[in-house]
C-alpha positions in Angstrom: 23.0 24.2 11.6 20.5 22.0 9.7 21.2 18.9 7.5 21.3 20.9 4.3 24.2 23.1 5.4 26.2 20.2 6.8 26.2 18.2 3.5 29.4 18.4 1.5 28.9 18.5 -2.3 31.7 17.1 -4.4 30.2 18.5 -7.6 29.0 15.2 -8.8 26.3 16.9 -11.0 29.1 17.9 -13.4 30.5 14.4 -13.6 30.1 12.2 -16.7 29.9 9.1 -14.5 27.0 8.1 -12.3 29.0 7.2 -9.2 31.9 8.8 -7.5 33.6 5.4 -7.1 33.6 4.8 -10.8 34.9 8.3 -11.5 37.7 7.8 -8.9 38.6 4.5 -10.5 38.7 5.8 -14.0 40.9 8.8 -12.8 43.3 6.2 -11.3 43.4 4.2 -14.5 44.1 7.3 -16.6 46.8 8.4 -14.2 48.5 5.0 -14.4 48.3 5.0 -18.2 49.9 8.4 -18.4 52.6 7.4 -16.0 53.3 4.2 -17.9 53.5 6.2 -21.2 56.0 8.6 -19.8 58.0 5.8 -18.3 58.2 3.9 -21.7 59.0 6.9 -23.8 61.8 8.3 -21.5 
């Protein structure tokens, strides 16, 4: 198996963010905002 086959692609080419870390952080922020909104309204 060569290096090309071993590499795991997360699909970053489809991301609107340049880095995976920023994308993960923004996903966490949105999840917390949604959870807070549900908590406040119920």
